C-alpha positions as CSV (number, residue, x, y, z in Angstrom):
1,X,0.0,0.0,0.0
2,X,1.3,3.4,-1.0
3,X,-0.2,6.5,0.5
4,X,0.4,10.2,1.3
5,X,-0.6,12.2,4.4
6,X,-0.1,16.0,4.6
7,X,0.7,17.6,8.0
8,X,1.7,21.0,6.6
9,X,1.7,23.1,3.4
10,X,-2.1,22.7,3.5
11,X,-4.1,25.9,3.0
12,X,-0.9,27.8,3.8
13,X,2.4,29.0,2.2
14,X,5.1,26.7,3.7
15,X,5.2,24.5,6.7
16,X,5.6,21.4,4.5
17,X,5.5,18.0,6.3
18,X,4.5,15.2,3.9
19,X,4.5,11.6,5.1
20,X,5.0,9.0,2.3
21,X,4.3,5.4,3.3
22,X,5.1,2.4,1.1
23,X,4.8,-1.3,2.2
24,X,5.9,-0.4,5.8
25,X,8.6,2.1,4.8
26,X,7.9,5.7,6.0
27,X,9.7,8.9,5.1
28,X,8.9,12.5,5.6
29,X,9.4,15.0,2.7
30,X,10.4,18.1,4.7
31,X,9.4,18.9,8.2
32,X,9.1,22.7,8.4
33,X,7.8,25.5,10.6
34,X,4.3,26.7,9.8
35,X,4.6,30.5,10.2
36,X,1.0,31.2,9.8
37,X,-0.3,28.6,12.2
38,X,2.3,29.5,14.8
39,X,1.3,33.2,14.7
40,X,-2.3,32.1,15.4
41,X,-1.3,31.2,18.9
42,X,2.2,32.6,19.7
43,X,4.2,35.8,19.4
44,X,7.4,37.4,20.7
45,X,6.0,37.7,24.3
46,X,3.7,34.7,24.2
47,X,6.1,31.9,23.4
48,X,5.7,28.1,23.7
49,X,6.8,26.8,27.1
50,X,10.2,25.2,27.2
51,X,9.1,23.1,30.2
52,X,6.4,21.5,28.1
53,X,8.3,21.8,24.8
54,X,6.7,19.4,22.4
55,X,3.4,19.3,24.1
56,X,2.5,22.9,23.3
57,X,3.3,22.4,19.6
58,X,1.1,19.3,19.5
59,X,-1.7,20.9,21.4
60,X,-1.9,23.8,18.9
61,X,-1.5,21.6,15.8
62,X,1.9,23.0,14.9
63,X,3.3,19.4,14.7
64,X,1.2,16.2,14.2
65,X,0.3,14.1,17.2
66,X,2.0,11.0,16.0
67,X,3.8,8.3,18.1
68,X,7.2,7.1,17.4
69,X,8.6,10.1,15.5
70,X,9.8,12.5,18.2
71,X,12.9,12.9,20.4
72,X,13.1,10.7,23.4
73,X,13.8,13.5,25.8
74,X,10.8,15.5,24.6
75,X,8.5,12.5,24.8
76,X,9.6,11.9,28.4
77,X,8.7,15.5,29.3
78,X,5.1,14.6,28.2
79,X,5.1,11.7,30.6
80,X,5.1,9.2,27.8
81,X,7.3,6.2,27.3
82,X,9.7,6.7,24.4
83,X,9.5,4.3,21.5
84,X,11.8,3.4,18.6
85,X,11.3,5.6,15.6
86,X,8.7,4.5,13.1
87,X,10.1,6.9,10.5
88,X,12.9,5.6,8.3
89,X,14.2,9.0,7.1
90,X,13.4,12.7,6.5
91,X,14.4,14.2,3.1
92,X,15.0,17.9,3.0
93,X,14.3,19.8,-0.2
94,X,16.0,23.0,0.9
95,X,17.2,25.0,3.9
96,X,14.3,27.5,4.3
97,X,12.7,27.5,7.8
98,X,9.3,26.6,6.5
99,X,10.7,23.3,5.2
100,X,13.5,22.5,7.7
101,X,13.0,24.0,11.2
102,X,10.8,21.4,12.9
103,X,13.2,18.6,12.1
104,X,14.5,19.8,15.5
105,X,11.6,17.8,17.1
106,X,12.2,14.5,15.3
107,X,13.7,11.4,16.9
108,X,17.5,11.4,17.1
109,X,17.7,8.1,15.3
110,X,15.8,9.3,12.2
111,X,18.5,10.2,9.6
112,X,18.3,13.5,7.7
113,X,19.1,13.5,4.0
114,X,19.9,16.8,2.4
115,X,22.0,18.4,-0.3
116,X,25.6,19.3,0.4
117,X,25.0,23.1,0.1
118,X,21.9,22.9,2.3
119,X,24.1,21.3,4.9
120,X,26.5,24.3,4.7
121,X,23.7,26.7,5.3
122,X,22.5,24.7,8.3
123,X,26.0,24.6,9.7
124,X,26.3,28.4,9.3
125,X,23.0,28.9,11.2
126,X,24.0,26.4,13.8
127,X,27.1,28.4,14.5
128,X,25.7,31.9,14.4
129,X,22.2,31.6,15.9
130,X,21.0,31.5,19.5
131,X,20.0,27.9,20.3
132,X,16.2,27.4,20.6
133,X,14.1,24.3,20.6
134,X,12.7,25.3,17.2
135,X,16.0,25.4,15.4
136,X,18.1,22.5,16.8
137,X,18.3,20.8,13.4
138,X,21.9,19.4,13.3
139,X,22.2,18.8,17.0
140,X,20.2,19.4,20.2
141,X,20.6,19.8,23.9
142,X,18.6,17.3,25.9
143,X,15.6,18.6,27.9
144,X,15.2,19.4,30.7
145,X,18.6,21.2,30.5
146,X,20.9,20.1,33.4
147,X,23.2,22.5,35.3
148,X,26.3,20.5,34.2
149,X,28.5,22.6,32.1
150,X,30.1,21.2,29.1
151,X,27.4,18.6,28.4
152,X,27.8,17.9,24.6
153,X,24.8,18.2,22.3
154,X,23.2,15.1,20.7
155,X,24.4,15.1,17.0
156,X,21.9,14.0,14.4
157,X,22.7,11.6,11.6
158,X,23.0,13.6,8.4
159,X,23.7,12.2,5.0
160,X,24.2,14.4,1.9
161,X,23.3,13.7,-1.7
162,X,23.7,15.2,-5.1
163,X,21.8,15.0,-8.4
164,X,22.3,11.5,-9.9
165,X,22.2,9.7,-6.6
166,X,19.6,7.0,-5.9
167,X,19.1,6.4,-2.2
168,X,17.5,3.1,-1.1
169,X,15.3,3.4,2.0
170,X,13.4,0.2,2.7
171,X,11.0,-0.4,-0.3
172,X,11.8,3.1,-1.7
173,X,14.4,4.5,-4.1
174,X,14.7,8.3,-3.6
175,X,16.2,10.2,-6.5
176,X,17.1,13.9,-5.7
177,X,17.3,16.3,-8.6
178,X,18.5,19.9,-8.3
179,X,16.0,22.7,-8.9
180,X,16.4,26.5,-9.0
181,X,15.0,28.4,-6.1
182,X,15.9,31.6,-4.1
183,X,18.2,29.6,-1.9
184,X,21.1,27.4,-3.2
185,X,21.1,23.7,-2.7
186,X,17.4,23.2,-3.5
187,X,16.1,19.8,-4.7
188,X,13.0,18.1,-5.9
189,X,12.6,14.4,-5.4
190,X,11.4,11.5,-7.5
191,X,10.4,8.7,-5.1
192,X,10.1,5.3,-6.7
193,X,7.5,3.3,-4.8
194,X,5.9,-0.2,-5.4
195,X,3.0,1.5,-7.1
196,X,5.0,3.9,-9.3
197,X,6.9,7.2,-9.1
198,X,5.9,10.1,-6.8
199,X,7.5,13.4,-7.8
200,X,7.8,16.3,-5.3
201,X,8.8,19.7,-6.5
202,X,9.9,21.3,-3.2
203,X,10.0,25.0,-4.1
204,X,11.2,25.9,-7.6
205,X,11.1,28.4,-10.5
206,X,11.9,28.6,-14.2
207,X,12.9,32.3,-14.4
208,X,16.1,32.2,-12.3
209,X,19.7,32.2,-13.3
210,X,19.8,28.4,-13.0
211,X,16.5,27.6,-14.7
212,X,18.2,24.6,-16.5
213,X,18.3,22.8,-13.1
214,X,14.5,23.0,-12.8
215,X,14.2,21.8,-16.4
216,X,16.4,18.8,-15.5
217,X,13.9,17.9,-12.7
218,X,11.0,18.3,-15.1
219,X,12.6,16.0,-17.7
220,X,13.5,13.3,-15.1
221,X,10.1,13.5,-13.5
222,X,8.4,13.3,-16.9
223,X,10.4,10.1,-17.8
224,X,9.4,8.5,-14.5
225,X,5.7,8.7,-15.6
226,X,4.6,9.6,-12.1
227,X,1.4,8.4,-10.6
228,X,1.4,11.5,-8.4
229,X,3.1,15.0,-8.4
230,X,3.2,17.0,-5.2
231,X,3.6,20.5,-6.5
232,X,4.0,23.9,-4.9
233,X,1.5,26.5,-6.0
234,X,2.7,29.7,-4.1
235,X,2.0,32.1,-6.9
236,X,-1.2,30.8,-8.3
237,X,-3.7,33.7,-8.8
238,X,-1.5,36.2,-6.8
239,X,-3.8,39.1,-7.5
240,X,-2.9,40.6,-4.1
241,X,0.7,41.3,-5.2
242,X,2.1,43.6,-7.8
243,X,3.9,41.9,-10.7
244,X,7.4,40.9,-9.7
245,X,10.4,40.8,-12.0
246,X,10.9,37.6,-13.9
247,X,14.7,37.6,-13.8
248,X,17.6,38.4,-11.5
249,X,19.3,40.4,-14.3
250,X,16.3,42.8,-14.4
251,X,16.6,43.3,-10.7
252,X,20.3,44.1,-11.1
253,X,19.8,46.6,-13.8
254,X,17.0,48.4,-12.0
255,X,18.9,48.6,-8.7
256,X,22.2,49.6,-10.4
257,X,20.4,52.6,-12.0
258,X,19.1,53.8,-8.6
259,X,22.4,53.3,-6.8
260,X,24.3,55.3,-9.5
261,X,22.0,58.2,-8.7
262,X,22.5,58.1,-5.0
263,X,25.2,60.2,-3.2
264,X,24.4,59.1,0.4
265,X,24.1,55.7,2.0
266,X,22.6,52.7,0.1
267,X,20.7,50.1,2.1
268,X,19.6,46.8,0.5
269,X,17.0,44.7,2.3
270,X,16.9,41.1,1.2
271,X,17.3,37.5,2.5
272,X,21.0,36.8,2.7
273,X,20.4,33.1,2.0
274,X,19.4,34.2,-1.5
275,X,22.8,33.7,-3.2
276,X,21.7,35.3,-6.5
277,X,20.7,38.4,-4.6
278,X,24.0,38.5,-2.7
279,X,25.9,38.3,-5.9
280,X,23.6,41.0,-7.5
281,X,24.4,43.5,-4.8
282,X,28.1,42.5,-4.6
283,X,28.3,43.3,-8.3
284,X,26.4,46.6,-8.0
285,X,28.7,47.7,-5.2
286,X,31.8,47.0,-7.3
287,X,30.3,48.7,-10.4
288,X,29.5,51.9,-8.3
289,X,32.9,51.8,-6.5
290,X,31.3,51.0,-3.1
291,X,32.1,48.3,-0.7
292,X,29.4,45.8,0.3
293,X,28.8,45.8,4.1
294,X,27.7,42.5,5.6
295,X,26.2,42.3,9.1
296,X,28.2,40.2,11.5
297,X,25.4,37.6,11.8
298,X,25.3,37.1,8.0
299,X,29.1,36.7,7.6
300,X,28.7,33.1,8.8
301,X,26.7,32.3,5.6
302,X,29.6,33.7,3.5
303,X,32.1,31.7,5.6
304,X,30.3,28.4,4.8
305,X,28.8,29.0,1.4
306,X,32.1,30.3,-0.1
307,X,33.4,26.8,0.5
308,X,31.2,25.6,-2.4
309,X,33.1,26.6,-5.6
310,X,30.0,26.3,-7.7
311,X,28.4,29.2,-5.9
312,X,31.3,31.6,-6.6
313,X,30.8,33.7,-3.5
314,X,33.3,36.0,-1.9
315,X,34.9,35.0,1.4
316,X,34.5,37.1,4.6
317,X,38.0,38.7,4.1
318,X,37.3,39.7,0.5
319,X,38.8,43.3,0.0
320,X,35.5,44.4,-1.5
321,X,33.5,43.5,1.7
322,X,33.2,45.1,5.1
323,X,31.9,43.3,8.2
324,X,29.6,45.4,10.3
325,X,30.0,45.0,14.0
326,X,26.8,46.0,15.9
327,X,27.0,47.7,19.3
328,X,26.5,45.2,22.1
329,X,24.6,45.5,25.4
330,X,27.4,47.4,27.1
331,X,27.1,50.2,24.6
332,X,30.6,49.5,23.4
333,X,32.4,47.3,20.9
334,X,34.6,45.4,23.3
335,X,35.6,41.9,22.1
336,X,34.3,40.3,25.3
337,X,30.8,41.6,24.5
338,X,30.4,39.4,21.5
339,X,29.5,35.7,21.4
340,X,32.4,33.2,21.2
341,X,31.6,32.3,17.6
342,X,31.4,36.0,16.6
343,X,34.8,36.8,17.9
344,X,36.5,34.9,15.1
345,X,35.7,37.9,12.9
346,X,36.4,40.6,15.5
347,X,40.1,41.2,14.4
348,X,39.5,41.0,10.7
349,X,41.0,44.1,9.1
350,X,37.8,44.7,7.2
351,X,35.5,45.2,10.2
352,X,33.5,48.5,10.5
353,X,31.2,50.1,13.0
354,X,28.4,52.7,12.8
355,X,31.0,55.3,13.9
356,X,33.5,54.8,11.1
357,X,31.1,53.9,8.2
358,X,31.9,56.0,5.1
359,X,28.3,56.2,4.0
360,X,28.9,57.5,0.5
361,X,31.2,54.6,-0.3
362,X,29.3,51.6,1.0
363,X,26.2,49.4,0.1
364,X,24.7,48.2,3.4
365,X,23.1,44.7,3.2
366,X,20.6,44.9,6.1
367,X,17.4,43.0,6.5
368,X,14.3,44.3,8.3
369,X,15.5,42.8,11.6
370,X,18.7,44.9,11.6
371,X,17.0,48.2,10.8
372,X,17.5,49.5,14.3
373,X,21.2,49.9,13.6
374,X,20.2,53.1,11.7
375,X,19.9,54.8,15.0
376,X,23.7,54.6,15.4
377,X,24.4,55.1,11.7
378,X,22.2,58.2,11.2
379,X,21.9,58.0,7.3
380,X,22.9,61.0,5.3
381,X,20.3,63.1,3.5
382,X,19.5,61.6,0.1
383,X,20.2,58.0,1.2
384,X,18.4,55.1,-0.6
385,X,16.5,52.1,0.8
386,X,16.1,49.1,-1.6
387,X,13.4,46.7,-0.6
388,X,14.4,43.5,-2.5
389,X,11.8,41.1,-1.1
390,X,8.2,40.2,-1.9
391,X,5.5,42.8,-1.0
392,X,3.3,41.7,1.9
393,X,0.5,39.2,1.2
394,X,-1.1,38.8,4.7
395,X,-2.0,41.1,7.6
396,X,1.0,40.3,9.7
397,X,3.4,41.0,6.9
398,X,1.5,44.2,6.1
399,X,2.0,45.3,9.7
400,X,5.8,44.6,9.5
401,X,5.9,46.4,6.1
402,X,4.3,49.5,7.6
403,X,6.7,49.4,10.5
404,X,9.6,49.3,8.0
405,X,8.0,52.2,6.2
406,X,7.9,54.2,9.4
407,X,11.7,53.8,9.9
408,X,12.2,54.8,6.2
409,X,10.0,57.9,6.6
410,X,11.7,58.8,9.9
411,X,15.2,59.0,8.2
412,X,13.7,60.4,5.0
413,X,15.1,57.6,2.9
414,X,14.2,57.2,-0.8
415,X,12.3,54.0,-1.1
416,X,12.7,51.6,-4.1
417,X,11.2,48.2,-4.6
418,X,12.7,45.5,-6.9
419,X,12.4,41.7,-6.4
420,X,12.5,38.5,-8.4
421,X,10.4,35.7,-6.8
422,X,11.9,32.3,-5.8
423,X,8.6,30.6,-6.9
424,X,7.2,29.5,-10.2
425,X,4.7,31.9,-11.8
426,X,1.3,30.7,-12.7
427,X,2.4,30.4,-16.4
428,X,5.5,28.4,-15.3
429,X,3.3,26.1,-13.1
430,X,1.2,25.3,-16.1
431,X,4.3,24.4,-18.1
432,X,5.7,22.2,-15.3
433,X,2.5,20.3,-14.7
434,X,1.8,19.8,-18.4
435,X,5.2,18.4,-19.1
436,X,5.4,16.1,-16.1
437,X,1.8,15.0,-16.7
438,X,1.0,13.1,-13.5
439,X,-2.1,11.0,-13.0
440,X,-2.7,12.8,-9.7
441,X,-1.7,16.3,-8.9
442,X,-1.5,17.3,-5.2
443,X,-1.3,21.1,-4.8
444,X,0.4,22.3,-1.6
445,X,2.2,25.5,-0.4
446,X,-0.9,27.3,-1.7
447,X,-3.1,29.7,0.2
448,X,-6.8,30.4,-0.6
449,X,-7.7,34.1,-0.1
450,X,-8.7,35.1,3.4
451,X,-10.9,38.0,4.3
452,X,-8.8,38.8,7.3
453,X,-5.5,37.3,8.6
454,X,-5.7,35.1,11.7
455,X,-9.5,34.6,11.1
456,X,-10.6,31.1,10.0
457,X,-10.9,30.6,6.2
458,X,-14.3,31.4,4.7
459,X,-15.3,27.9,3.6
460,X,-17.4,29.2,0.7
461,X,-14.5,31.3,-0.6
462,X,-12.0,28.4,0.0
463,X,-14.2,26.0,-2.0
464,X,-14.4,28.5,-4.8
465,X,-10.7,28.7,-4.8
466,X,-10.3,24.9,-4.9
467,X,-12.8,24.8,-7.8
468,X,-10.8,27.4,-9.7
469,X,-7.5,25.4,-9.2
470,X,-9.2,22.1,-10.3
471,X,-10.7,23.8,-13.4
472,X,-7.3,25.3,-14.3
473,X,-5.2,22.1,-14.0
474,X,-7.6,19.1,-14.2
475,X,-8.0,17.0,-17.4
476,X,-9.6,13.8,-18.5
477,X,-6.4,12.0,-17.4
478,X,-5.5,14.0,-14.4
479,X,-7.1,14.4,-11.0
480,X,-6.3,17.5,-9.0
481,X,-6.3,17.4,-5.2
482,X,-5.8,20.2,-2.7
483,X,-5.2,18.0,0.3
484,X,-6.7,18.3,3.7
485,X,-4.7,18.4,6.9
486,X,-4.0,14.9,8.3
487,X,-6.0,13.1,5.6
488,X,-4.4,10.1,4.0
489,X,-4.6,9.6,0.2
490,X,-4.0,6.2,-1.3
491,X,-2.1,5.9,-4.6
């Protein structure tokens, strides 16, 4: 018996957790954080309790209430007797939080399979980020935490793959195939089951710099004659967003034009995991005789990803890069004020602080979460803020976007928007599905319109949306399914 159960990516963008079962073999395709569902119950000052850990997440439906899949220490905190894992493996498509973060809850004996570059990203985050129970992916500290100092973390079993590998897990053969997305090291999977092939896109696009990788996946999936395709649908009918650029080169040209006109500080707001965007602004900085300034917390990504020669990224000590040291709690820049891992960059000759930043000669790569550093920087008149991310598509994002605009208005920055999506457009989705031509199409990572954020979906509107999707993609030979949470579908 071959079947699929969806515990995430259902009526939401992200949070993918897909259980595939085949003759007693069970694997998860991704096990990510559901941002939308989490925000329904928790926020910055209303956090899940560490004392109850897993229990809070199960109670609120953020992770499925399944036996035999979670860490033994977390299960014991619930007063349950731990059991051997019933999951054979988890396969990670890429290193975005909505696909990877809740692997931190999974049983320590469940092996994690991921691409080599995805592992580099996870290693950089593991070194740079503050440890929380929601981000202990590569290793974790047992709960409850003891007072013994020096207790080592439990290290997970991680195995890497590349395109061309075929990995045998019980009755399954899993074939990873690279795809193009807004983070490097992204893969789709073709899983060969007893009933036939099941293809999973992960997140992908056809308009990026490495579109041929996505076409490689489409070709291999097509040849497998899949009985099912699990496909992301992020950008289907995105009437709520303005049209985004359909190529990184267009973003580069637009932003270069604006930077050339700017005499003050240039600030670029983008996700530093987006290697294409990093290279875009690195190139723009060099073309305009500026130096690219990288925040201390983002330098870890350069440290690890520059190890992959295929990415062609500068190293932290590149002469065209400056490392921004933020002021710490003491109000100074003393070495002892920084975390141990951060101190490795402290004595680099290319470090800079807000006090000695030559604003007219730098391009500052700062995300929304680092915007408060502008208080110390005090941008010059005529400075430019480039927002190189998607525009908001829910109420929570709209609130953050307005907050960002308030900072921009406060410092009288010129605002400019330019972005290229990491997800396939509706036109690209149609091409992908038509060429792969599965018998069953499971649409996930897709969000029906909501009248108001954090309010339950209007069921009538949701059904209209599902009907629209089916009408668009269904045919005489193809059944289209928008799965329900926790429902099992036999293939």
